[in-house]
N, C-alpha and C positions, 0 to 999 in steps of 0.2 A: 525542505528537510525530509528524511525518510519517515515512514510510519510502518511498523510491523503489521502484516495483514494476517487476519485470522484464516486459517487453513481448514481446520475442523475441531469439533468438540466431541467428547465421548463421556457421557451419552450425547446424542445429536439433539438439537433443539427440536421439541415435539415428539421425541421418542417415548414409547410406553414400554417399560421393561417388566419382565416376570419377577425378577428379584432386584433388590437395591444394590447399587454398585458400592464399591469401597472408596472410590475416588472420582472426581470429575477432572478430566483431562482437557485443557485448552491448548491447542497447538497453533503455532504462528509460523510464518516464513522466515523469520529472523530471531535473533536472540532477544530475550526480554528479561526484565527485572520486575519484582513484586512492587506494587503500589498499594496504598491504603484503599479500603472500600470492597475487598473481596467478601463475598457473603453467600451462604446457602441457607435458605429457610424453607420450612414447610408452609405451603400456602393455606392449609386449613387452621393451623395454630399460630403461625408466624415465629414459631421457635427456630433457633439456629439449628442447622444439621451438620455443622462443621465439627470435626473431631480433633483438630489442631491447627497450627499455623500453616498457611499456604506455603508452598515452596516451589522453586523453579529448577528444572533440569534442562539447560540449554534453551530450546525454543518452546518448551512446553511448561505451562502453569498447572500445578496439581493442587487440587482442593480436596483434602481428606474428609471423609464423611463418617458419621457415627454408625456403628454397627446396629443391626436391628431396626432399620427405618420402616416405619409402618407404610402400608399401601396409601397412595395419595399422589398429589402433585407437588413438586419441589421447584423452587426458583433459584437461579444462580446469577450472581453478578460478578463477573471477573473484571479485574482492574490491574494493569501493567504499565510499565514504561518501556517503550521500544528502544532499540539500541542507539537511536538518535536523541533520546532524551524526552520524547513526547509521551504524555500520558494518554492512554486510551482505555475505554471501558465498554462493556457490552453485557448483554443478559441472554439467558436461555432458560428453558423450562423442560422438565421431564417427568414422566409419570412412572409410578411403581404400582404393579398389580393390573390384571386385565380389565378391572372395572374402573380404573382411574379416569377422571374427566379429561377432557382435551387440555394438554399442557399449555397454560399460558402464564408468562412471568408476572409476578406481582411486584418485583423490584424494578427500578429505573436505573438508567446509566447516563452519565454525561462526562465529557472532558472539557472542563471550563477554559474559556479563552482567557489568557492571562495578560493583561495590559502592562503590567509591570515587566514582564518578560519582553514585550514588544519594545518598550522604551530602552531596556538594557541591550537588546540586540541592535536597536537603531545606533546606540552609541558605540557598540563593538564594531558593527559593519562600517560605520562612517569613519571610525578611527583607522581601521586597517586599510580601507580603500584610499583614504587620504594619504596615509603614510606610504603605501605602495605606489600611488600615482605621482606623489611628490618625488620619490626616488626615481621614477622613470623620467619625469620631467628633468631632474638634475643631470640624468645620463644624456638626455637629448641636447642639453645646452653645455655639454662638456667643452672646454676650451675658452668659455666665457666667464669662468669663476673668478670671484675675487673674495677677499676675506669677509667683507660685509655680507656679500651673498652667501657664503658658507654659514655665517652665524645665523642668518635669517632662516636658511634651509634647515639648520640644526634645531632651531626653536620650533619651526613648523612640525618637524618630525617628532620632537618631544611631546607636543600637545596632542598630535594625532596618535601616537603610541600610548600616551596617557589615557586617551579616550578608549582605545581598544582595551587596555589593561582594566580600566574601571568597569566598562560594560561587561567584558568577559568574566571578571571576578564576581560580578553580581550574578551572572548566569550560572557559573559553576557551583555556587553554593546551593542552588536548588536543583542542579542536574543529578540525576540518580547515579550513584557510584557504580563502576564497572561497566557502563555502557561505552560504545565507541565515541559517542558525542562528548561525554564527560572527559574521556582520556584526552581526546584531541583539543578540547577547550582548555584543559590545564596545560597542555603543551603550548598552545597559542598564547595563553596569558603569560606563561614563563618567557616565551620569545618577546612578547611585547614589553615586559619588565626589563629584560636585558637590553633590548633596543632602546627603550626609553631613557635608561640610565646611561647608555653611551651617547645618546643624542645630547643629554643634559651636559656631559663633560666635553663633547666634541669641540666647542668653540675654543677650549684651551688645549685639548689633546686632539690634534687633527686626525690621527689615525682612527679614532673612535667613530668618526663619521661614516667610515665604510662599514663598521660593525653595525651601526644603526641602520644604515641602508640595507645590508644584507638581511636583517631581521624583518625589515619592512617588506621586502620582496617574498620572503619565506611565508609571511602571514597571508599572503594572497591565496595560498593553497588551502588554507585552513577550513573555509566554508565548504569547499568541494569535498575534502576527506571526511568531514563531519556530517555531511548533508545527504540529500536525496540522490545525487548523482551516482552514489555507490550502492543504491538500492538494488535488490535482486531483480526487479522487473525493468531495469534500465539497461540500454546498451552498454556492455562491459567496458569497452574502450572509448566509444564516441562520446557518451554522456559526460564522464569526467573531463575530457578534453574541451567540450563545448562549454562546460561550466567554468572551467578555469579561464578560457578565453573571455567568457562573459564577464567574469569578475575583474580580469585584467583590463579590458577596455573600459569598464566603468571607473576603475582606478585611474587610468590615463586622463579620463575626462575630469573626475572630481579633483584628484591631486593636482593636475595641471592648472585647472582654474584657481585652486588656492595658492598655488605658486605664483600665478600671475597677479593675484590680489595682494599677497603678503610678501613674497621674496623679491619679485622683479623690481618694485618701487625703490629697492635699496640700490639698484644699479645706477651709477652715477652718469655713465655714458649712454646718451639716447640711441646711438647706433647699436650698442650691445643689446639694449631692451628690444629694439626693432628686430634684430636678428632672432633673439629668443622667442619672441611673439610669433614669428613667421614659422619657425621650426615647430612650435607647439600646435600652431594652426593646422599644419599638414598632418601631424600625428593625431590631433583630435578628429579631423575628418575620417581618418582610417578607423580610429576607436569607435566613433559613432556608428559607422556602417557595421563593424563587427559587432557592437552591442546589439544593434537591431536584428542582425541575422541570427546571433546566438541566442538572443532572448526569444525569438520566434521558434527556434529549434527546441529550447527547453519547454516552452509552453506546449508544443505539439506532444512532448513526451509525457506531460502531466494532464493532458486532456484527451479524451477518446471520443468525444462528440461536440459539435459546434454548440449545441444547447447548453453545455456546461459552462460556457463563457458567461451566460446570464442567469443560469439556474443554480449555481453553486458560489458560495462565498469566495473560494479560491479564484474562480472566473471573474466575479465582480471586482475583486481586488486587482486583477490583471488589467481590467478595463480602466481603473483608476490610474494604474501605473502608466499604461499606454497613453491615457489622456494627458498626463503630465509630460510625457516624453515629446509630445508634438510641439508645445511652446518652447521647450528646451532646444529642440532642433531649430526653431525659428530664431531664437537668441544666438544660437551658435553661428548660423548663417549671417546674421547681422554683425556679429563680432568678426567674422572672417572677411566679409565683403566690403563692409561700410566703415567699421571702427578700427580696423587693424593698424591704421597709421596715426590714430588719435589715442594715445595711451591713456590718458586721464579718463576719457569717456569709455574707452574699453574696459578699464578697471571697474567702473561703476556697473557697466552691464554684465561683467564676469561675476561681480558680487551678487547681482540678482539671479544669475544663472546657478550659482552655488546654493542660494536659498531654496530654489525649486528642487535642485538635486537633493537637498536634505529631505524634502517631502517625499521624493521618490525612494530614498533609502528607508523612510518610515513604512512605506507601502511594501518593500522588500521584507522588513522585519515582520510585517502582518503575514505575508505569504508563507514565511518559515514556521508560523504558528498553525496554519491551516492545513488540513488534509487535501492532497491533490485533487483537482476536479474529477479525474476518472475514478477515484476511490471513494468519493463522496456519496452518501445516500442519495438515490435518485428521487427528485421531487414528484409528487403525484398530482393529478389534476384537481384534487380537493384536499389541500394541505391541512385544512382544519379538522378533517374526518379521521378518526382512528383507523389505523391499518388493520385490515382483516385477512384471515386465511383466504387462500384463493378458493373460488367455487370450482368444484371438480365436475367433470363431464358426466353424461349419462352412462350407465353400467353396460349398455348394449353396444356402445361405439367401439369402433376400431381405433386404437390409440397408437401413438408413437411420440418421441420427444428428443430433443437435443438442445445443446447450449447455443445462445445467440448473444455474444458479448458476456455480459455478467448476468443475463436473464436465463432462466430456464423456460424453454418454449416447448409446449406440448400441443399436439392436435388430436382431435377425436372426431372421427368421420363416420357419418350415417348417410344413407341414401338421401341426396338433396341438400345436405347441410354439413358444415364443418365448425366444430367449436374449437378456439384456440385458447390456451391457458397460458398466462404469463406469471412466473413466479420471480420475485426479487430476491436479492441476496439475504434479506433478513426473513425469508420464508412466507411473507405476505404477497397477496395479489398485487400485480403492477398495473395500476390504472392510468388512465389519461394517454394511452399510447394510440397512434393510428396504426391500425391493423388492416391489412387487406389480403384476401385469399384469391389467388388467380385473378387479380385485378379488381375484385368486388370488395368495397370497404365494409369491414365487419362492424356490427353494432355491439355495444356493451351489454352483457348479460349476467353481471355479478362481479364480485371482487376479482381482478385479474382475468375475467372472462370476456370473450368476443366471439360472436357468432356471425357466419356468412352463409348465404345460399350457394352451393357449389353443384357442379355436375356429378353424376354418380361414378364417372370413370376418369382416368388420367391422373397424373401426379398433382400434388397440392404445392403451389408456390406461395409461401407466407411472407409477407412484407410487414416489418414493424419499425415505424419511423425511418423508413428508407433503407433499412438493412433487410435482406431477404435470405431465405434458405428453402430448399425444396424436399418434400416428403413423398415417397412412393408407397402410399397407404391406400388399400382399397376401401370402398365403401362397405363391402360385405367380405368376410373372411370366415374360415372354418373355426368354430369354437374349439379351444384347445386346453381347458382346464384339466381334463384327465391326463393329457400328455405332460402338462406342468407338474401334476402331482407325481407322475413316475419319475420325472427328472429330479424332483426334490428328494424322492426316496433313494434314488441312485446316488445323489449328491451326498446324503447323510450317511450312506453305507460305505463310502469311500474310506480307505485306511489312510491314505496320504494324498496330498495335492500340491501342485506347484503352479504358480501364476504370476503374470506381470501385470501390474496395475498402474495406469496413468491416471492421476487425480488432479483436477483443476478446480479452482474457484473463480477464474476469470481468464481472459485470453492470454494474460501476461504472467499468471502465477499457476504453476503446475509442478508436479513431481512424478517421477517414475520409480516403482518399488517392486522388488522381487519378494514374493511371499512363499515360504515352505511351511507346510502344516502336516502334523501327525495327529490323528484322532486319539483320544478325544479333546486334549486340551494343551497341545504343544504347537508353538508356532515361532518362526523367526522371519524377520524382515530386514531388507537392506535398501535404503533409498539411494538412488544414484547420486554420488558425490554429496551425501547427507547423512542424516541419522540412521541408526540401526536398533534393533530390538530383538529380545528373546523373551518369550512367555512360556513358562512351564507351571501349569496348575495355578496356584495362588501367589506366584512370584514372577516378577518381570525384571529385566535388566535393559537399560537403555544408554545410548551414547549419542551425542549431538553430532559428531563427525567422525570419520575414519580414524582420526589420531586421538579422539577424546577418550577419557576413562569410562568404563562401564559404571552405571549408577543402578543400585538395586532399589526396588519398591514393591509394595504390595499390589495385587491384581485380582479383580473378580475373575474367577475361573471362566474360560470362554469355551464354548462348543465350536471347535474350529471348522466342523463340516456342516454347520447349520447354514442353510442358504440365507442370502441377504434380503429376502423378501418375506413377508409374514402372511398377510391375508390378500392374495392378489385378486384383483377383478379385471374385467375387460380383456380376458386372456383369448388371444386369437393367433392362428398360424397364418401370417400375412404372405408367406412364401414357403416353399418346402423347407423344413428344418429351421424356420425363422419364426420365433414367438415375440409378441409384444404384449405388455400387460401393465397394470397400474397398481401399486401398493398404496391404498388411501390413508393408511395409518401415518405414513411418513410426511407427506406424499412424495412418491418417487415413480418415475416411469422407466420401464425395463425394455430393452431390446436384445434378445438373445438368440444367438446362432448356435445350433446344436451339432454335436458330433456323436451320433447314435442317441443315447438317453442321457448324455451328460453335456454341460455347456462347453462349447469351444470358445465362445466370446460372449461376454455380457457387457452391455452399455447401460449405465444408470444415469438418469438425469434428475436431480433434486435442486433444491435452493442452494446456490453457491457450492454445489457438490456435483461435479461432472466426472464420472468414473467410467473408465473403460478397462475391463479385465480380460486378458487373453491367457487362456489355460495351456500350460506346457505339458501337463500329465496328471493323470489320476492313478493311484495304486502303484507309484513308481518308488524306488529306494530314496528314503529321505532320513537323514540323521539331525537330531537337534539335542544339544547339550548346553549346560550352563557355560556362559563365557568364562574365560580364565580370570582369576581374581587380580592379576596384574597385566 
């Protein structure tokens, strides 16, 4: 199942602001709904700083703040339901006033694992797979039907659809309204109810058996339409097709075995039974092959590293599921090659196979409650130690940075040594990695810090757990603090500016936005195929998509021509017109290409915040006005 992924917060985690904001904005890559547990408190007093009820506009959670907040540190806990119905929580902290302490959240966050949901999902999944598979089995043995077999098939469909209805009804009561998951679950429950009623009446009204069969087949698409295959970071066409094929092949196996155990014994003619068994045996062989291949394909889209197989709950559950799959294949081979002509023994073996498949469905239900392995927080080498901010490099080093997967990777080079800094998505140092620089294994030097002896010249090839990237950073470069100050003055003096920004939080989650700005406090933005906004002074308007209506809300006035860096250090000109530096307050690393004394391109690397701005023009004609009311 899908999870909404946090894209950015405003203020950012760890930010220290001159003035208190009016609202905390938490933006995601998908639509969200409000859950309980949202809070903003002052670290010093523990008192709430919320000015009203949280609200959501599309993909953004808004937490309104009281006016006149005093200088100090404030902790935020956000809590939402993603569009698939999963609850997610997170925390951040920001400071107000230049003298504020380093912002550290005093609030905790958790998204509890719900075993009652696992049981309900098991009932729901098993019911729809059994009903869909039994229908496919019924189509396979067409021409062999009799009244006794039709009645048995109708009974099997009724109980399978009843299980899907009961499980789905239990889940839908706790599903957050308005989400894709809740909507599709209600549709699935309705289809199961209609199909179950038709199956109950089918022994006396034969035409209703076709209605029940159609409902059973339609239900096989429900997990795909409500689940992770439609997530934004999945292949748009391939993922749903693979997911449907995975569900259909599982249904052929489960539903066919149940039919073998419950329906076929009603057949009086042994020759008819033998024909049906052989047809199912052939289809089951194909289904198991498709199931294995599609399962592997889905796992590959949910994991981004081999280590996630054993280091995440999602991966460990996949191991359990795979371990159960092996004996199931063995039983299937036994049924096909040895017992296919001994129906009574085949029936007993098939019953054992169904029992094991029930346990596999439980594992599937657990998987749908877990965050995919590639999105799970990365384990550190010392899991019992509290996560710490990353140790930053010496101020005289020449620096540069870029993203490496979900990590922010920075290098700081001095004659004879290179320091590597790794920042995780939560802003803390990423420890326990194997880091090598030009083939020399680096030794730990603090939280997220690794140091290696390197030559004074040549590029730096940095390898982290087998993944590598190369930096062209000299050991010595011309100090450029004065040049950067001139760039900042020219930036602030601009009357207008236009630039395109690519913002990513991971290799699979990114957005591209065109910004237009007019000094001192007007801006408009439009994300490609996504949200748009207009800010004029203390008011803003937002819309979630090109066809959505504009939503008006308050806004802390922004100085649109204020540079994105505050107090830079390590400022060097590493090549003509190319500056690199580090803003330690965020922390964030900048790589700037100049056009005269104004930026032409600025690349910023921070925790889960990989930004690339390309400037189209300064002091060019720009018009910004409030959007139309309709």
